[in-house]
C-alpha positions in Angstrom: 12.6 -15.2 -38.6 9.6 -13.4 -37.7 11.2 -13.5 -33.9 12.9 -10.4 -34.9 10.4 -8.4 -36.3 10.6 -5.1 -33.3 7.1 -4.1 -34.8 4.6 -5.8 -33.7 6.7 -6.3 -30.2 7.4 -3.2 -29.4 3.4 -2.3 -29.8 2.8 -4.6 -27.1 5.2 -3.3 -25.0 4.3 0.0 -24.8 0.3 -1.1 -24.7 1.5 -2.9 -21.2 3.5 -0.3 -20.0 0.1 2.0 -20.5 -2.1 -0.3 -18.5 0.5 -0.5 -16.3 0.8 3.2 -15.7 -2.5 4.9 -16.2 -5.0 1.9 -15.6 -4.0 -0.4 -12.6 -2.5 2.2 -10.0 -5.7 4.3 -9.9 -7.9 1.0 -9.8 -6.0 -0.3 -7.2 -5.6 3.7 -5.2 -9.3 3.8 -5.2 -9.7 1.2 -2.9 -10.2 2.0 0.9 -9.0 0.3 3.7 -11.6 -1.3 5.3 -10.4 -0.3 8.8 -9.5 3.5 9.1 -6.6 3.9 11.8 -8.5 5.9 14.8 -6.8 8.6 16.9 -6.2 6.9 20.2 -7.3 9.4 23.2 -4.2 11.7 25.0 -5.7 10.7 27.9 -2.6 9.4 30.3 -2.9 6.3 32.8 -2.1 6.8 36.1 0.9 5.2 37.8 1.3 4.3 41.0 4.0 3.1 42.8 4.4 -0.3 43.5 4.6 -1.5 47.2 7.0 -4.5 48.0 6.0 -6.4 50.8 9.8 -6.8 51.6 10.5 -3.5 51.6 
């Protein structure tokens, strides 16, 4: 039975893992995000108490 011969399937398995572990991560990590995060100003907003008319 040819499906019991592990020689071609083992080579295919090794080659596919080689592709998944070496080529694909380098291509994925080379992409940069179009929206780089920006730092917000450290300026605090001035808060004032709320003057309720019935107090």
